[in-house]
VEXDREN-2710 file (C-alpha; in Angstrom, 1 decimal):
% VEXDREN-2710
k/r/px/py/pz
1/MET/27.7/13.8/-20.3
2/ALA/27.4/14.8/-16.6
3/LEU/23.9/14.7/-15.2
4/LEU/22.4/17.9/-13.7
5/PHE/20.7/17.2/-10.4
6/ARG/18.0/19.4/-8.8
7/TYR/16.5/18.9/-5.3
8/LEU/12.9/19.6/-4.4
9/ILE/10.3/19.1/-1.6
10/GLY/7.0/17.7/-2.8
11/GLY/3.7/19.3/-2.6
12/VAL/5.0/22.9/-2.8
13/GLU/7.7/21.9/-5.3
14/GLN/10.2/23.9/-3.2
15/ARG/13.8/23.9/-4.4
16/VAL/16.4/23.0/-1.9
17/ALA/20.0/24.1/-2.3
18/PRO/23.2/23.0/-0.6
19/GLY/23.9/25.2/2.4
20/SER/20.3/26.3/2.9
21/PHE/18.5/26.0/6.2
22/LEU/16.4/23.0/5.0
23/TRP/19.4/21.3/3.5
24/GLU/21.1/21.3/6.9
25/SER/18.0/20.4/9.0
26/PRO/17.3/16.9/10.3
27/LEU/15.2/14.6/8.1
28/PRO/12.0/13.7/10.0
29/MET/11.7/10.0/10.7
30/ASP/8.0/9.6/9.9
31/ARG/5.2/11.4/8.3
32/ASN/4.2/13.0/11.6
33/HIS/7.6/14.4/12.1
34/PHE/8.2/12.5/15.3
35/GLN/11.6/10.8/15.9
36/LYS/11.3/7.7/17.9
37/ASP/13.4/4.9/19.4
38/GLY/12.8/1.3/19.9
39/ASP/10.2/-0.7/18.0
40/GLY/9.2/2.0/15.5
41/VAL/11.4/4.4/13.7
42/CYS/15.1/4.7/14.5
43/ASP/16.1/8.1/15.8
44/ARG/18.8/9.5/13.5
45/THR/18.8/13.2/14.4
46/GLY/22.1/13.7/12.6
47/PHE/20.8/12.7/9.2
48/THR/19.8/15.8/7.3
49/HIS/17.8/16.6/4.1
50/GLY/21.1/17.3/2.5
51/ASP/22.4/13.8/3.4
52/TYR/19.3/12.3/1.9
53/PHE/19.6/14.2/-1.4
54/LEU/23.3/13.4/-1.8
55/ALA/22.7/9.7/-1.0
56/ALA/20.0/9.6/-3.7
57/ARG/22.3/11.4/-6.2
58/ARG/25.2/9.0/-5.4
59/PHE/22.9/6.1/-6.1
60/PHE/22.3/7.3/-9.6
61/GLU/25.9/8.3/-10.2
62/GLU/27.2/4.9/-9.1
63/ALA/24.5/2.9/-11.0
64/PRO/23.5/5.1/-13.9
65/SER/22.0/2.2/-15.8
66/VAL/19.0/2.2/-13.5
67/ILE/17.6/5.3/-15.1
68/PHE/17.9/3.6/-18.5
69/ALA/15.0/1.3/-17.3
70/PRO/12.3/0.3/-19.8
71/GLU/10.7/3.2/-21.5
72/SER/12.9/5.7/-19.8
73/CYS/14.8/8.5/-21.5
74/GLN/17.7/7.0/-23.5
75/THR/19.9/10.1/-23.1
76/PRO/19.1/11.6/-19.7
77/THR/20.6/15.0/-18.9
78/ASP/18.6/16.3/-15.9
79/VAL/17.5/14.4/-12.8
80/ASP/15.0/16.0/-10.4
81/ILE/14.9/14.4/-6.9
82/CYS/11.7/15.5/-5.2
83/LEU/11.2/14.2/-1.7
84/MET/7.5/13.4/-1.3
85/LYS/6.9/12.3/2.3
86/HIS/8.3/10.7/5.4
87/GLY/7.0/7.2/6.2
88/ALA/7.7/4.8/9.0
89/TYR/9.8/2.7/6.6
90/TYR/10.8/4.8/3.6
91/HIS/11.3/8.4/2.5
92/PRO/10.1/8.2/-1.1
93/SER/11.1/10.7/-3.8
94/LYS/9.6/11.2/-7.2
95/ILE/12.5/11.0/-9.7
96/THR/12.0/12.9/-12.9
97/VAL/14.5/12.2/-15.7
98/THR/14.7/14.5/-18.7
99/GLY/16.6/14.2/-21.9
100/LYS/16.1/15.4/-25.5
101/GLY/12.6/16.5/-24.8
102/GLN/11.6/13.2/-23.1
103/ARG/10.5/12.9/-19.5
104/LYS/10.1/9.8/-17.4
105/SER/9.2/9.5/-13.7
106/PHE/10.2/6.9/-11.2
107/VAL/9.8/6.4/-7.4
108/LEU/12.9/6.1/-5.3
109/ASN/12.1/4.4/-2.0
110/VAL/14.9/5.3/0.5
111/ALA/15.3/3.4/3.8
112/VAL/17.2/5.4/6.4
113/SER/15.7/3.9/9.6
114/ASP/16.3/0.4/11.1
115/SER/12.7/-0.5/10.4
116/GLY/13.1/0.4/6.7
117/HIS/16.3/-1.6/6.5
118/ARG/14.6/-4.6/8.0
119/ILE/11.9/-4.8/5.2
120/ILE/13.5/-3.4/2.0
121/ASP/15.0/-6.6/0.7
122/ARG/11.8/-8.6/1.5
123/GLU/9.7/-6.0/-0.3
124/ILE/11.8/-6.0/-3.4
125/VAL/11.6/-9.8/-3.6
126/THR/7.8/-9.7/-3.1
127/LEU/7.2/-7.0/-5.7
128/LYS/9.2/-8.9/-8.2
129/ARG/7.3/-12.2/-7.4
130/LEU/3.8/-10.7/-7.5
131/GLY/4.7/-8.6/-10.5
132/GLY/5.6/-11.7/-12.4
133/LEU/2.3/-13.4/-11.9
134/PRO/-0.1/-13.9/-14.9
135/GLY/-2.6/-11.1/-15.6
136/PRO/-2.5/-7.4/-15.1
137/SER/-0.2/-6.0/-12.4
138/PHE/-1.4/-3.5/-9.8
139/ILE/1.9/-2.9/-8.1
140/PRO/5.1/-1.1/-9.2
141/GLU/7.8/-2.7/-11.2
142/VAL/11.3/-2.7/-9.6
143/TYR/14.1/-1.3/-11.8
144/GLY/17.1/-1.3/-9.5
145/GLN/18.4/-1.3/-6.0
146/GLY/21.5/-0.3/-4.0
147/SER/23.0/1.1/-0.9
148/VAL/25.0/4.2/-0.1
149/PRO/27.2/4.8/2.9
150/VAL/26.9/8.3/4.6
151/ASN/27.6/10.0/7.9
152/GLY/30.6/7.9/9.0
153/GLY/29.2/4.4/8.4
154/LEU/25.4/4.9/8.3
155/GLU/24.0/3.0/5.3
156/VAL/21.1/4.3/3.3
157/ARG/19.3/1.6/1.2
158/MET/17.0/2.3/-1.7
159/PHE/15.3/0.9/-4.7
160/LEU/14.0/2.5/-7.9
161/GLY/10.5/1.6/-9.0
162/GLU/7.6/2.5/-11.3
163/TRP/5.9/5.8/-10.6
164/PHE/2.2/5.8/-11.2
165/ASP/1.7/9.2/-12.9
166/GLY/-1.5/11.0/-12.1
167/TYR/-2.2/8.8/-9.1
168/HIS/-2.7/10.4/-5.6
169/GLU/-3.3/9.4/-2.0
170/PHE/-6.9/9.5/-0.7
171/HIS/-8.1/9.7/2.9
172/LEU/-11.2/10.0/5.0
173/SER/-12.0/13.6/5.6
174/GLU/-14.3/15.6/7.9
175/ARG/-14.3/18.4/5.4
176/HIS/-16.6/16.8/2.8
177/PRO/-20.0/15.1/3.3
178/GLN/-19.1/11.9/1.4
179/GLY/-16.1/11.4/3.6
180/VAL/-13.3/10.5/1.1
181/SER/-11.0/13.1/-0.5
182/VAL/-8.2/12.6/-3.0
183/TRP/-5.0/14.6/-2.2
184/GLY/-4.0/15.8/-5.6
185/GLU/-1.5/18.2/-7.0
186/ARG/0.1/20.4/-4.3
187/ASP/-1.8/18.4/-1.7
188/VAL/-5.1/20.0/-2.5
189/PRO/-8.0/17.7/-1.4
190/THR/-10.8/17.0/-3.8
191/PRO/-13.9/15.2/-2.5
192/LEU/-15.1/12.0/-4.2
193/SER/-18.7/11.2/-4.9
194/ARG/-20.3/8.2/-3.2
195/GLU/-20.2/6.3/-6.5
196/ALA/-16.5/7.1/-6.9
197/ALA/-15.7/6.1/-3.3
198/TYR/-17.5/2.8/-3.9
199/LEU/-15.4/2.1/-7.0
200/LEU/-12.3/3.0/-5.0
201/TYR/-13.0/0.5/-2.3
202/HIS/-14.1/-2.1/-4.9
203/GLN/-10.9/-1.9/-6.7
204/ALA/-8.7/-1.9/-3.6
205/ALA/-10.4/-5.0/-2.2
206/GLY/-10.2/-6.6/-5.6
207/ILE/-6.4/-6.1/-5.8
208/LEU/-5.8/-7.5/-2.4
209/THR/-8.0/-10.5/-3.1
210/ARG/-6.3/-11.2/-6.4
211/TYR/-3.0/-11.4/-4.5
212/TYR/-4.4/-13.7/-1.8
213/ASN/-3.1/-17.2/-2.1
214/PRO/-5.9/-19.6/-0.9
215/VAL/-3.4/-22.6/-0.8
216/THR/-0.9/-21.0/1.6
217/THR/-3.1/-18.1/2.9
218/GLU/-0.3/-15.7/1.9
219/HIS/-1.7/-12.2/1.6
220/VAL/-0.6/-8.5/1.5
221/SER/-0.6/-7.7/5.2
222/ARG/0.1/-4.6/7.4
223/TRP/-1.2/-2.3/4.6
224/HIS/-3.0/0.8/5.7
225/HIS/-5.0/3.6/4.1
226/ALA/-3.4/6.1/6.5
227/ALA/0.0/5.2/5.1
228/GLY/-1.1/6.0/1.5
229/ASP/-0.5/2.4/0.4
230/PHE/-3.2/2.7/-2.2
231/VAL/-3.4/5.5/-4.7
232/VAL/-6.1/6.5/-7.2
233/ARG/-6.4/8.3/-10.5
234/CYS/-9.7/10.0/-11.2
235/ARG/-10.8/10.7/-14.8
236/ASN/-13.9/10.6/-16.9
237/ASN/-16.1/10.0/-13.7
238/GLY/-14.2/6.8/-13.1
239/VAL/-11.3/5.8/-10.8
240/ASP/-8.3/3.6/-11.2
241/VAL/-6.5/2.2/-8.1
242/ARG/-3.0/0.9/-7.6
243/LEU/-1.1/-0.6/-4.6
244/ILE/2.2/1.2/-4.3
245/THR/3.9/-1.0/-1.7
246/VAL/3.9/-4.6/-0.4
247/ARG/6.0/-4.3/2.8
248/HIS/4.6/-7.6/4.2
249/TYR/3.4/-10.7/2.5
250/SER/2.8/-13.6/4.8
251/PRO/0.4/-16.4/5.7
252/LEU/-2.8/-15.6/7.4
253/LEU/-3.0/-19.1/9.0
254/LYS/-0.7/-22.0/9.6
255/MET/-2.2/-24.6/7.3
256/GLN/-2.4/-28.3/8.3
257/ASP/-0.9/-30.8/6.0
258/ALA/-3.7/-32.4/3.8
259/PRO/-3.7/-34.3/0.6
260/GLU/-4.0/-32.2/-2.6
261/GLY/-7.7/-31.7/-3.4
262/SER/-8.9/-33.5/-0.3
263/PRO/-12.0/-32.3/1.6
264/ALA/-9.7/-31.2/4.4
265/GLN/-7.6/-29.0/2.2
266/ILE/-10.7/-27.5/0.6
267/GLU/-12.3/-26.8/4.0
268/GLN/-9.1/-25.1/5.2
269/ALA/-8.8/-23.0/2.1
270/LEU/-12.4/-21.8/2.4
271/ALA/-12.1/-21.1/6.1
272/GLY/-9.0/-19.1/5.4
273/LEU/-10.9/-17.1/2.7
274/LEU/-13.6/-16.2/5.3
275/LEU/-11.0/-14.9/7.7
276/PHE/-9.4/-13.0/5.0
277/LEU/-12.7/-11.4/4.0
278/ILE/-13.4/-10.4/7.6
279/GLY/-10.0/-8.8/8.1
280/LEU/-10.2/-7.1/4.7
281/SER/-13.6/-5.6/5.4
282/ILE/-12.4/-4.2/8.8
283/LEU/-9.1/-2.7/7.5
284/MET/-10.8/-1.2/4.4
285/ARG/-12.8/1.0/6.7
286/LEU/-9.9/2.2/8.8
287/ASP/-8.0/5.4/8.1
288/ARG/-6.7/8.5/9.8
289/LEU/-8.6/11.7/9.0
290/GLU/-6.7/13.7/6.4
291/GLY/-4.1/10.9/6.6
292/ILE/-2.5/12.2/9.8
293/GLY/-5.3/13.0/12.2
294/ASP/-7.6/11.0/14.4
295/THR/-8.7/7.5/13.6
296/GLY/-11.4/7.4/11.0
297/TRP/-14.0/4.8/10.1
298/ALA/-15.5/4.8/6.6
299/ASP/-19.2/4.6/6.1
300/GLU/-21.0/1.5/4.7
301/THR/-20.0/2.4/1.1
302/ALA/-16.7/0.7/2.0
303/ILE/-18.5/-2.5/2.9
304/LEU/-20.4/-2.6/-0.4
305/GLY/-17.2/-2.0/-2.3
306/THR/-15.2/-4.5/-0.3
307/TRP/-17.8/-7.3/-0.9
308/SER/-18.1/-6.7/-4.7
309/GLY/-14.3/-6.3/-5.0
310/PHE/-13.7/-9.5/-3.1
311/LEU/-15.9/-11.4/-5.4
312/GLU/-14.3/-10.0/-8.5
313/GLY/-10.8/-10.6/-7.1
314/LEU/-11.7/-14.2/-6.1
315/ALA/-12.9/-14.9/-9.6
316/SER/-9.7/-13.6/-11.2
317/SER/-7.2/-14.7/-8.6
318/CYS/-3.5/-14.6/-9.4
319/PHE/-3.3/-18.0/-7.6
320/PRO/-6.0/-20.2/-9.1
321/ALA/-6.2/-23.5/-7.2
322/ALA/-7.2/-26.7/-9.0
323/PHE/-9.2/-27.9/-6.0
324/LEU/-11.2/-24.6/-6.1
325/PRO/-12.5/-24.7/-9.7
326/ASP/-15.3/-22.3/-8.9
327/PRO/-14.1/-20.4/-5.8
328/VAL/-17.1/-18.0/-5.7
329/ARG/-19.7/-20.8/-5.6
330/GLN/-17.6/-22.9/-3.3
331/PHE/-17.2/-20.0/-0.9
332/GLU/-21.0/-19.3/-1.1
333/ARG/-21.7/-22.8/0.0
334/HIS/-19.1/-22.7/2.7
335/LEU/-20.4/-19.4/4.2
336/ALA/-23.9/-20.9/4.4
337/THR/-22.6/-23.3/7.0
338/TYR/-22.0/-20.5/9.5
339/CYS/-24.5/-18.9/11.8
340/LEU/-24.4/-15.3/12.9
341/GLU/-22.7/-16.2/16.2
342/ASP/-20.1/-18.2/14.4
343/VAL/-19.2/-15.2/12.2
344/ARG/-19.2/-12.9/15.2
345/GLU/-16.8/-15.2/17.1
346/LEU/-14.5/-15.4/14.1
347/SER/-14.6/-11.6/13.7
348/ASN/-13.7/-11.0/17.3
349/ASN/-10.7/-13.3/17.0
350/MET/-9.6/-11.8/13.7
351/ALA/-10.0/-8.2/15.0
352/ALA/-7.9/-9.1/18.1
353/SER/-5.0/-10.3/15.8
354/LEU/-4.9/-7.3/13.5
355/PRO/-1.6/-5.3/13.8
356/VAL/-3.1/-1.9/14.4
357/ARG/-2.6/1.0/16.8
358/ALA/-4.3/1.2/20.1
359/ALA/-6.7/3.9/19.0
360/GLU/-7.7/1.8/16.0
361/LYS/-8.3/-1.3/18.2
362/GLU/-10.7/0.8/20.2
363/MET/-12.5/2.0/17.1
364/ILE/-12.8/-1.6/15.8
365/LYS/-14.0/-2.8/19.2
366/LYS/-16.7/-0.2/19.2
367/CYS/-17.8/-0.6/15.6
368/LEU/-17.3/-4.4/15.0
369/PRO/-20.8/-5.6/16.1
370/SER/-22.6/-3.4/13.7
371/HIS/-20.0/-3.8/11.1
372/ILE/-20.5/-7.6/11.0
373/GLU/-24.3/-7.2/10.8
374/VAL/-24.0/-4.8/7.9
375/LEU/-21.4/-7.0/6.1
376/LEU/-23.7/-10.1/6.4
377/GLU/-26.7/-8.1/5.4
378/THR/-24.8/-6.8/2.3
379/ILE/-23.8/-10.3/1.4
380/SER/-27.4/-11.5/1.7
381/ARG/-28.8/-8.5/-0.3
382/ILE/-26.2/-8.4/-3.1
383/GLY/-25.5/-12.1/-3.3
384/PHE/-22.6/-13.8/-5.1
385/GLN/-23.1/-12.4/-8.6
END
């Protein structure tokens, strides 16, 4: 049976038809609708919304088995392709498959730009690797991948993954006193209470810490709240957070060779953990207002959530190390060997190495001294429980 495809634009759920103005208009190359050259997003002004939708459709027509993924509709008849946003790497669509009264949603991450092409294979491998680790998964499962040629040789690459239904982006906002809003259905922002914001940061920090490997210092890097990398579902006065992308997963440090379980290896691992915590605490506070505006800096709720989430993630790491049988207590003893000036120096070095925009570097430079004081005061006050 032939599949019936429909094409939509997210947020407003606007239908797009072949031959319409939007169908023929160029696809923006990032979420700010700028088209760039060089080290960012590739300028492909000839690639239209219609090209995008037809490439996605061809992906399903040439590999129909991908929509027979686990728990999907077994006899799909309709496929809605809803373009959700324009990122620096991907243009994700929500794919809704319907058949015999069943509905199942997926995400289709589509790489049009050179920057997207450079990372897509690496991300697929990383998602599969991290998703296969023991314990609960906080990242999307990958169901299928492929590429489609369009526009006289241009290749569009994509992969189908798990869609987290009911989850939405959140961003710092000037519109609400608590500062954090969840961008829900039709992009209508809903403010979070301070308690909910704390839980949000707690869970996000816990997820990143669980995926931190203390042996190799591999970690989820180059994530950003402004890119919508984390999403949240709010219900019954609680929150549930997921990480929707792992574009970069790389070592934080170049570790020196040391015998397994030796004091040198333990020292290196604990030093790496401290650097990871410092970087995590800084990045957790960075965002762009409403996701696309000026650089934002979260209040101290983010520090409290980061510290408690770090401890929880450390205790339930996906990469338990035999030479760190009690990582929380071992980290507590290690941290006690540092004075305030030591931590400040480490923080300055760590901040200088973070891959952030110029405006964000200025924000970090301005806020870092007080940030470190509050972080250490929080650790002292809350402790390692």
